[in-house]
mmCIF file of the N, C-alpha and C atoms, coordinates in Angstrom:
data_MODEL
# 
_entry.id   MODEL 
# 
loop_
_atom_site.group_PDB 
_atom_site.id 
_atom_site.type_symbol 
_atom_site.label_atom_id 
_atom_site.label_alt_id 
_atom_site.label_comp_id 
_atom_site.label_asym_id 
_atom_site.label_entity_id 
_atom_site.label_seq_id 
_atom_site.pdbx_PDB_ins_code 
_atom_site.Cartn_x 
_atom_site.Cartn_y 
_atom_site.Cartn_z 
_atom_site.occupancy 
_atom_site.B_iso_or_equiv 
_atom_site.pdbx_formal_charge 
_atom_site.auth_seq_id 
_atom_site.auth_comp_id 
_atom_site.auth_asym_id 
_atom_site.auth_atom_id 
_atom_site.pdbx_PDB_model_num 
ATOM 1   N N  . MET A 1 1  ? 1.792  4.760   1.815   1.00 0.00 ? 1  MET A N  1 
ATOM 2   C CA . MET A 1 1  ? 2.114  3.641   0.963   1.00 0.00 ? 1  MET A CA 1 
ATOM 3   C C  . MET A 1 1  ? 1.260  3.731   -0.293  1.00 0.00 ? 1  MET A C  1 
ATOM 4   N N  . VAL A 1 2  ? 1.892  3.453   -1.403  1.00 0.00 ? 2  VAL A N  1 
ATOM 5   C CA . VAL A 1 2  ? 1.209  3.404   -2.692  1.00 0.00 ? 2  VAL A CA 1 
ATOM 6   C C  . VAL A 1 2  ? 1.295  1.972   -3.190  1.00 0.00 ? 2  VAL A C  1 
ATOM 7   N N  . ILE A 1 3  ? 0.150  1.424   -3.560  1.00 0.00 ? 3  ILE A N  1 
ATOM 8   C CA . ILE A 1 3  ? 0.100  0.066   -4.085  1.00 0.00 ? 3  ILE A CA 1 
ATOM 9   C C  . ILE A 1 3  ? -0.264 0.162   -5.557  1.00 0.00 ? 3  ILE A C  1 
ATOM 10  N N  . GLU A 1 4  ? 0.599  -0.397  -6.393  1.00 0.00 ? 4  GLU A N  1 
ATOM 11  C CA . GLU A 1 4  ? 0.368  -0.345  -7.827  1.00 0.00 ? 4  GLU A CA 1 
ATOM 12  C C  . GLU A 1 4  ? 0.155  -1.756  -8.350  1.00 0.00 ? 4  GLU A C  1 
ATOM 13  N N  . LEU A 1 5  ? -0.828 -1.888  -9.233  1.00 0.00 ? 5  LEU A N  1 
ATOM 14  C CA . LEU A 1 5  ? -1.090 -3.164  -9.894  1.00 0.00 ? 5  LEU A CA 1 
ATOM 15  C C  . LEU A 1 5  ? -0.635 -3.045  -11.332 1.00 0.00 ? 5  LEU A C  1 
ATOM 16  N N  . ASP A 1 6  ? 0.186  -3.995  -11.750 1.00 0.00 ? 6  ASP A N  1 
ATOM 17  C CA . ASP A 1 6  ? 0.743  -3.972  -13.106 1.00 0.00 ? 6  ASP A CA 1 
ATOM 18  C C  . ASP A 1 6  ? 0.084  -5.024  -13.973 1.00 0.00 ? 6  ASP A C  1 
ATOM 19  N N  . GLY A 1 7  ? -0.244 -4.601  -15.164 1.00 0.00 ? 7  GLY A N  1 
ATOM 20  C CA . GLY A 1 7  ? -0.777 -5.512  -16.164 1.00 0.00 ? 7  GLY A CA 1 
ATOM 21  C C  . GLY A 1 7  ? 0.215  -5.654  -17.298 1.00 0.00 ? 7  GLY A C  1 
ATOM 22  N N  . GLY A 1 8  ? -0.261 -6.146  -18.411 1.00 0.00 ? 8  GLY A N  1 
ATOM 23  C CA . GLY A 1 8  ? 0.590  -6.418  -19.556 1.00 0.00 ? 8  GLY A CA 1 
ATOM 24  C C  . GLY A 1 8  ? 1.205  -5.188  -20.192 1.00 0.00 ? 8  GLY A C  1 
ATOM 25  N N  . GLN A 1 9  ? 0.620  -4.015  -19.986 1.00 0.00 ? 9  GLN A N  1 
ATOM 26  C CA . GLN A 1 9  ? 1.122  -2.808  -20.643 1.00 0.00 ? 9  GLN A CA 1 
ATOM 27  C C  . GLN A 1 9  ? 2.094  -2.014  -19.789 1.00 0.00 ? 9  GLN A C  1 
ATOM 28  N N  . HIS A 1 10 ? 2.533  -2.566  -18.671 1.00 0.00 ? 10 HIS A N  1 
ATOM 29  C CA . HIS A 1 10 ? 3.425  -1.805  -17.798 1.00 0.00 ? 10 HIS A CA 1 
ATOM 30  C C  . HIS A 1 10 ? 4.832  -1.729  -18.388 1.00 0.00 ? 10 HIS A C  1 
ATOM 31  N N  . SER A 1 11 ? 5.542  -0.684  -17.980 1.00 0.00 ? 11 SER A N  1 
ATOM 32  C CA . SER A 1 11 ? 6.887  -0.447  -18.485 1.00 0.00 ? 11 SER A CA 1 
ATOM 33  C C  . SER A 1 11 ? 7.837  -0.287  -17.302 1.00 0.00 ? 11 SER A C  1 
ATOM 34  N N  . PRO A 1 12 ? 8.808  -1.182  -17.135 1.00 0.00 ? 12 PRO A N  1 
ATOM 35  C CA . PRO A 1 12 ? 9.730  -1.073  -15.998 1.00 0.00 ? 12 PRO A CA 1 
ATOM 36  C C  . PRO A 1 12 ? 10.420 0.286   -15.898 1.00 0.00 ? 12 PRO A C  1 
ATOM 37  N N  . SER A 1 13 ? 10.805 0.871   -17.018 1.00 0.00 ? 13 SER A N  1 
ATOM 38  C CA . SER A 1 13 ? 11.485 2.168   -16.952 1.00 0.00 ? 13 SER A CA 1 
ATOM 39  C C  . SER A 1 13 ? 10.523 3.269   -16.509 1.00 0.00 ? 13 SER A C  1 
ATOM 40  N N  . GLU A 1 14 ? 9.290  3.254   -17.000 1.00 0.00 ? 14 GLU A N  1 
ATOM 41  C CA . GLU A 1 14 ? 8.296  4.230   -16.561 1.00 0.00 ? 14 GLU A CA 1 
ATOM 42  C C  . GLU A 1 14 ? 7.923  3.996   -15.096 1.00 0.00 ? 14 GLU A C  1 
ATOM 43  N N  . ASP A 1 15 ? 7.821  2.715   -14.693 1.00 0.00 ? 15 ASP A N  1 
ATOM 44  C CA . ASP A 1 15 ? 7.523  2.391   -13.294 1.00 0.00 ? 15 ASP A CA 1 
ATOM 45  C C  . ASP A 1 15 ? 8.590  2.956   -12.374 1.00 0.00 ? 15 ASP A C  1 
ATOM 46  N N  . ALA A 1 16 ? 9.846  2.786   -12.740 1.00 0.00 ? 16 ALA A N  1 
ATOM 47  C CA . ALA A 1 16 ? 10.950 3.257   -11.901 1.00 0.00 ? 16 ALA A CA 1 
ATOM 48  C C  . ALA A 1 16 ? 10.903 4.777   -11.761 1.00 0.00 ? 16 ALA A C  1 
ATOM 49  N N  . GLU A 1 17 ? 10.644 5.467   -12.837 1.00 0.00 ? 17 GLU A N  1 
ATOM 50  C CA . GLU A 1 17 ? 10.573 6.929   -12.796 1.00 0.00 ? 17 GLU A CA 1 
ATOM 51  C C  . GLU A 1 17 ? 9.392  7.394   -11.953 1.00 0.00 ? 17 GLU A C  1 
ATOM 52  N N  . ARG A 1 18 ? 8.240  6.760   -12.137 1.00 0.00 ? 18 ARG A N  1 
ATOM 53  C CA . ARG A 1 18 ? 7.048  7.127   -11.365 1.00 0.00 ? 18 ARG A CA 1 
ATOM 54  C C  . ARG A 1 18 ? 7.274  6.847   -9.878  1.00 0.00 ? 18 ARG A C  1 
ATOM 55  N N  . SER A 1 19 ? 7.856  5.687   -9.562  1.00 0.00 ? 19 SER A N  1 
ATOM 56  C CA . SER A 1 19 ? 8.136  5.345   -8.160  1.00 0.00 ? 19 SER A CA 1 
ATOM 57  C C  . SER A 1 19 ? 9.081  6.359   -7.533  1.00 0.00 ? 19 SER A C  1 
ATOM 58  N N  . LYS A 1 20 ? 10.103 6.744   -8.265  1.00 0.00 ? 20 LYS A N  1 
ATOM 59  C CA . LYS A 1 20 ? 11.069 7.716   -7.764  1.00 0.00 ? 20 LYS A CA 1 
ATOM 60  C C  . LYS A 1 20 ? 10.377 9.041   -7.427  1.00 0.00 ? 20 LYS A C  1 
ATOM 61  N N  . THR A 1 21 ? 9.502  9.483   -8.304  1.00 0.00 ? 21 THR A N  1 
ATOM 62  C CA . THR A 1 21 ? 8.764  10.724  -8.069  1.00 0.00 ? 21 THR A CA 1 
ATOM 63  C C  . THR A 1 21 ? 7.870  10.604  -6.846  1.00 0.00 ? 21 THR A C  1 
ATOM 64  N N  . ILE A 1 22 ? 7.146  9.513   -6.732  1.00 0.00 ? 22 ILE A N  1 
ATOM 65  C CA . ILE A 1 22 ? 6.246  9.301   -5.598  1.00 0.00 ? 22 ILE A CA 1 
ATOM 66  C C  . ILE A 1 22 ? 7.041  9.228   -4.304  1.00 0.00 ? 22 ILE A C  1 
ATOM 67  N N  . GLU A 1 23 ? 8.168  8.516   -4.323  1.00 0.00 ? 23 GLU A N  1 
ATOM 68  C CA . GLU A 1 23 ? 8.976  8.346   -3.121  1.00 0.00 ? 23 GLU A CA 1 
ATOM 69  C C  . GLU A 1 23 ? 9.594  9.661   -2.640  1.00 0.00 ? 23 GLU A C  1 
ATOM 70  N N  . THR A 1 24 ? 9.796  10.627  -3.531  1.00 0.00 ? 24 THR A N  1 
ATOM 71  C CA . THR A 1 24 ? 10.318 11.927  -3.090  1.00 0.00 ? 24 THR A CA 1 
ATOM 72  C C  . THR A 1 24 ? 9.317  12.661  -2.203  1.00 0.00 ? 24 THR A C  1 
ATOM 73  N N  . HIS A 1 25 ? 8.064  12.230  -2.242  1.00 0.00 ? 25 HIS A N  1 
ATOM 74  C CA . HIS A 1 25 ? 7.024  12.821  -1.403  1.00 0.00 ? 25 HIS A CA 1 
ATOM 75  C C  . HIS A 1 25 ? 6.815  12.017  -0.118  1.00 0.00 ? 25 HIS A C  1 
ATOM 76  N N  . GLY A 1 26 ? 7.707  11.064  0.133   1.00 0.00 ? 26 GLY A N  1 
ATOM 77  C CA . GLY A 1 26 ? 7.663  10.320  1.384   1.00 0.00 ? 26 GLY A CA 1 
ATOM 78  C C  . GLY A 1 26 ? 6.843  9.042   1.372   1.00 0.00 ? 26 GLY A C  1 
ATOM 79  N N  . TYR A 1 27 ? 6.392  8.629   0.211   1.00 0.00 ? 27 TYR A N  1 
ATOM 80  C CA . TYR A 1 27 ? 5.600  7.404   0.115   1.00 0.00 ? 27 TYR A CA 1 
ATOM 81  C C  . TYR A 1 27 ? 6.484  6.219   -0.255  1.00 0.00 ? 27 TYR A C  1 
ATOM 82  N N  . ARG A 1 28 ? 6.060  5.052   0.130   1.00 0.00 ? 28 ARG A N  1 
ATOM 83  C CA . ARG A 1 28 ? 6.703  3.794   -0.256  1.00 0.00 ? 28 ARG A CA 1 
ATOM 84  C C  . ARG A 1 28 ? 5.814  3.163   -1.320  1.00 0.00 ? 28 ARG A C  1 
ATOM 85  N N  . VAL A 1 29 ? 6.391  2.721   -2.427  1.00 0.00 ? 29 VAL A N  1 
ATOM 86  C CA . VAL A 1 29 ? 5.642  2.105   -3.518  1.00 0.00 ? 29 VAL A CA 1 
ATOM 87  C C  . VAL A 1 29 ? 5.874  0.601   -3.483  1.00 0.00 ? 29 VAL A C  1 
ATOM 88  N N  . ILE A 1 30 ? 4.785  -0.145  -3.475  1.00 0.00 ? 30 ILE A N  1 
ATOM 89  C CA . ILE A 1 30 ? 4.896  -1.595  -3.667  1.00 0.00 ? 30 ILE A CA 1 
ATOM 90  C C  . ILE A 1 30 ? 4.037  -1.964  -4.867  1.00 0.00 ? 30 ILE A C  1 
ATOM 91  N N  . ARG A 1 31 ? 4.490  -2.948  -5.589  1.00 0.00 ? 31 ARG A N  1 
ATOM 92  C CA . ARG A 1 31 ? 3.901  -3.261  -6.886  1.00 0.00 ? 31 ARG A CA 1 
ATOM 93  C C  . ARG A 1 31 ? 3.579  -4.755  -6.950  1.00 0.00 ? 31 ARG A C  1 
ATOM 94  N N  . PHE A 1 32 ? 2.420  -5.048  -7.517  1.00 0.00 ? 32 PHE A N  1 
ATOM 95  C CA . PHE A 1 32 ? 1.999  -6.430  -7.724  1.00 0.00 ? 32 PHE A CA 1 
ATOM 96  C C  . PHE A 1 32 ? 1.503  -6.597  -9.151  1.00 0.00 ? 32 PHE A C  1 
ATOM 97  N N  . TRP A 1 33 ? 1.711  -7.762  -9.684  1.00 0.00 ? 33 TRP A N  1 
ATOM 98  C CA . TRP A 1 33 ? 1.126  -8.102  -10.985 1.00 0.00 ? 33 TRP A CA 1 
ATOM 99  C C  . TRP A 1 33 ? -0.366 -8.365  -10.802 1.00 0.00 ? 33 TRP A C  1 
ATOM 100 N N  . ASN A 1 34 ? -1.157 -8.001  -11.773 1.00 0.00 ? 34 ASN A N  1 
ATOM 101 C CA . ASN A 1 34 ? -2.605 -8.241  -11.722 1.00 0.00 ? 34 ASN A CA 1 
ATOM 102 C C  . ASN A 1 34 ? -2.912 -9.705  -11.418 1.00 0.00 ? 34 ASN A C  1 
ATOM 103 N N  . ASN A 1 35 ? -2.215 -10.614 -12.077 1.00 0.00 ? 35 ASN A N  1 
ATOM 104 C CA . ASN A 1 35 ? -2.524 -12.035 -11.874 1.00 0.00 ? 35 ASN A CA 1 
ATOM 105 C C  . ASN A 1 35 ? -2.189 -12.486 -10.458 1.00 0.00 ? 35 ASN A C  1 
ATOM 106 N N  . ASP A 1 36 ? -1.209 -11.854 -9.789  1.00 0.00 ? 36 ASP A N  1 
ATOM 107 C CA . ASP A 1 36 ? -0.943 -12.182 -8.386  1.00 0.00 ? 36 ASP A CA 1 
ATOM 108 C C  . ASP A 1 36 ? -2.144 -11.815 -7.520  1.00 0.00 ? 36 ASP A C  1 
ATOM 109 N N  . VAL A 1 37 ? -2.740 -10.669 -7.802  1.00 0.00 ? 37 VAL A N  1 
ATOM 110 C CA . VAL A 1 37 ? -3.910 -10.244 -7.036  1.00 0.00 ? 37 VAL A CA 1 
ATOM 111 C C  . VAL A 1 37 ? -5.063 -11.218 -7.266  1.00 0.00 ? 37 VAL A C  1 
ATOM 112 N N  . MET A 1 38 ? -5.252 -11.629 -8.494  1.00 0.00 ? 38 MET A N  1 
ATOM 113 C CA . MET A 1 38 ? -6.364 -12.523 -8.822  1.00 0.00 ? 38 MET A CA 1 
ATOM 114 C C  . MET A 1 38 ? -6.138 -13.950 -8.335  1.00 0.00 ? 38 MET A C  1 
ATOM 115 N N  . GLU A 1 39 ? -4.893 -14.409 -8.353  1.00 0.00 ? 39 GLU A N  1 
ATOM 116 C CA . GLU A 1 39 ? -4.616 -15.808 -8.046  1.00 0.00 ? 39 GLU A CA 1 
ATOM 117 C C  . GLU A 1 39 ? -4.028 -16.038 -6.658  1.00 0.00 ? 39 GLU A C  1 
ATOM 118 N N  . ASN A 1 40 ? -3.520 -14.979 -6.007  1.00 0.00 ? 40 ASN A N  1 
ATOM 119 C CA . ASN A 1 40 ? -2.855 -15.148 -4.720  1.00 0.00 ? 40 ASN A CA 1 
ATOM 120 C C  . ASN A 1 40 ? -3.128 -13.945 -3.822  1.00 0.00 ? 40 ASN A C  1 
ATOM 121 N N  . ILE A 1 41 ? -4.397 -13.616 -3.651  1.00 0.00 ? 41 ILE A N  1 
ATOM 122 C CA . ILE A 1 41 ? -4.754 -12.429 -2.880  1.00 0.00 ? 41 ILE A CA 1 
ATOM 123 C C  . ILE A 1 41 ? -4.243 -12.524 -1.442  1.00 0.00 ? 41 ILE A C  1 
ATOM 124 N N  . GLU A 1 42 ? -4.243 -13.699 -0.869  1.00 0.00 ? 42 GLU A N  1 
ATOM 125 C CA . GLU A 1 42 ? -3.756 -13.834 0.508   1.00 0.00 ? 42 GLU A CA 1 
ATOM 126 C C  . GLU A 1 42 ? -2.274 -13.483 0.606   1.00 0.00 ? 42 GLU A C  1 
ATOM 127 N N  . GLY A 1 43 ? -1.488 -13.925 -0.352  1.00 0.00 ? 43 GLY A N  1 
ATOM 128 C CA . GLY A 1 43 ? -0.074 -13.586 -0.367  1.00 0.00 ? 43 GLY A CA 1 
ATOM 129 C C  . GLY A 1 43 ? 0.143  -12.096 -0.559  1.00 0.00 ? 43 GLY A C  1 
ATOM 130 N N  . VAL A 1 44 ? -0.654 -11.491 -1.417  1.00 0.00 ? 44 VAL A N  1 
ATOM 131 C CA . VAL A 1 44 ? -0.569 -10.047 -1.652  1.00 0.00 ? 44 VAL A CA 1 
ATOM 132 C C  . VAL A 1 44 ? -0.908 -9.294  -0.370  1.00 0.00 ? 44 VAL A C  1 
ATOM 133 N N  . LEU A 1 45 ? -1.982 -9.699  0.291   1.00 0.00 ? 45 LEU A N  1 
ATOM 134 C CA . LEU A 1 45 ? -2.382 -9.035  1.532   1.00 0.00 ? 45 LEU A CA 1 
ATOM 135 C C  . LEU A 1 45 ? -1.332 -9.215  2.622   1.00 0.00 ? 45 LEU A C  1 
ATOM 136 N N  . GLU A 1 46 ? -0.740 -10.391 2.708   1.00 0.00 ? 46 GLU A N  1 
ATOM 137 C CA . GLU A 1 46 ? 0.337  -10.623 3.680   1.00 0.00 ? 46 GLU A CA 1 
ATOM 138 C C  . GLU A 1 46 ? 1.511  -9.679  3.427   1.00 0.00 ? 46 GLU A C  1 
ATOM 139 N N  . THR A 1 47 ? 1.851  -9.494  2.165   1.00 0.00 ? 47 THR A N  1 
ATOM 140 C CA . THR A 1 47 ? 2.942  -8.588  1.820   1.00 0.00 ? 47 THR A CA 1 
ATOM 141 C C  . THR A 1 47 ? 2.603  -7.156  2.212   1.00 0.00 ? 47 THR A C  1 
ATOM 142 N N  . ILE A 1 48 ? 1.371  -6.739  1.955   1.00 0.00 ? 48 ILE A N  1 
ATOM 143 C CA . ILE A 1 48 ? 0.954  -5.388  2.311   1.00 0.00 ? 48 ILE A CA 1 
ATOM 144 C C  . ILE A 1 48 ? 1.032  -5.194  3.827   1.00 0.00 ? 48 ILE A C  1 
ATOM 145 N N  . VAL A 1 49 ? 0.527  -6.158  4.590   1.00 0.00 ? 49 VAL A N  1 
ATOM 146 C CA . VAL A 1 49 ? 0.584  -6.057  6.057   1.00 0.00 ? 49 VAL A CA 1 
ATOM 147 C C  . VAL A 1 49 ? 2.028  -6.008  6.530   1.00 0.00 ? 49 VAL A C  1 
ATOM 148 N N  . ARG A 1 50 ? 2.880  -6.839  5.950   1.00 0.00 ? 50 ARG A N  1 
ATOM 149 C CA . ARG A 1 50 ? 4.301  -6.847  6.332   1.00 0.00 ? 50 ARG A CA 1 
ATOM 150 C C  . ARG A 1 50 ? 4.938  -5.483  6.066   1.00 0.00 ? 50 ARG A C  1 
ATOM 151 N N  . GLU A 1 51 ? 4.642  -4.892  4.917   1.00 0.00 ? 51 GLU A N  1 
ATOM 152 C CA . GLU A 1 51 ? 5.192  -3.579  4.581   1.00 0.00 ? 51 GLU A CA 1 
ATOM 153 C C  . GLU A 1 51 ? 4.680  -2.493  5.525   1.00 0.00 ? 51 GLU A C  1 
ATOM 154 N N  . ILE A 1 52 ? 3.420  -2.585  5.914   1.00 0.00 ? 52 ILE A N  1 
ATOM 155 C CA . ILE A 1 52 ? 2.874  -1.624  6.883   1.00 0.00 ? 52 ILE A CA 1 
ATOM 156 C C  . ILE A 1 52 ? 3.598  -1.767  8.210   1.00 0.00 ? 52 ILE A C  1 
ATOM 157 N N  . ASN A 1 53 ? 3.802  -2.999  8.655   1.00 0.00 ? 53 ASN A N  1 
ATOM 158 C CA . ASN A 1 53 ? 4.494  -3.235  9.928   1.00 0.00 ? 53 ASN A CA 1 
ATOM 159 C C  . ASN A 1 53 ? 5.932  -2.730  9.877   1.00 0.00 ? 53 ASN A C  1 
ATOM 160 N N  . ILE A 1 54 ? 6.604  -2.914  8.776   1.00 0.00 ? 54 ILE A N  1 
ATOM 161 C CA . ILE A 1 54 ? 7.968  -2.407  8.620   1.00 0.00 ? 54 ILE A CA 1 
ATOM 162 C C  . ILE A 1 54 ? 7.962  -0.879  8.720   1.00 0.00 ? 54 ILE A C  1 
ATOM 163 N N  . ALA A 1 55 ? 7.001  -0.249  8.044   1.00 0.00 ? 55 ALA A N  1 
ATOM 164 C CA . ALA A 1 55 ? 6.918  1.216   8.064   1.00 0.00 ? 55 ALA A CA 1 
ATOM 165 C C  . ALA A 1 55 ? 6.645  1.738   9.478   1.00 0.00 ? 55 ALA A C  1 
ATOM 166 N N  . ARG A 1 56 ? 5.948  0.952   10.264  1.00 0.00 ? 56 ARG A N  1 
ATOM 167 C CA . ARG A 1 56 ? 5.629  1.355   11.634  1.00 0.00 ? 56 ARG A CA 1 
ATOM 168 C C  . ARG A 1 56 ? 6.765  1.007   12.607  1.00 0.00 ? 56 ARG A C  1 
ATOM 169 N N  . GLY A 1 57 ? 7.789  0.340   12.097  1.00 0.00 ? 57 GLY A N  1 
ATOM 170 C CA . GLY A 1 57 ? 8.922  -0.041  12.940  1.00 0.00 ? 57 GLY A CA 1 
ATOM 171 C C  . GLY A 1 57 ? 8.686  -1.285  13.758  1.00 0.00 ? 57 GLY A C  1 
ATOM 172 N N  . GLU A 1 58 ? 7.770  -2.113  13.328  1.00 0.00 ? 58 GLU A N  1 
ATOM 173 C CA . GLU A 1 58 ? 7.452  -3.345  14.055  1.00 0.00 ? 58 GLU A CA 1 
ATOM 174 C C  . GLU A 1 58 ? 8.206  -4.532  13.511  1.00 0.00 ? 58 GLU A C  1 
# 
């Protein structure tokens, strides 16, 4: 799993291309805005745990 944090300079088209490249190597990319991490870390962590459980087939 790859976790990416996006700030104000992120580009959706570049993100999509980078994610596609990473995913061809078998990784799952999840993305969060910087302010979500700063203001809602519990929600971010819950999402990460949920994604790990999905990847494990749980």
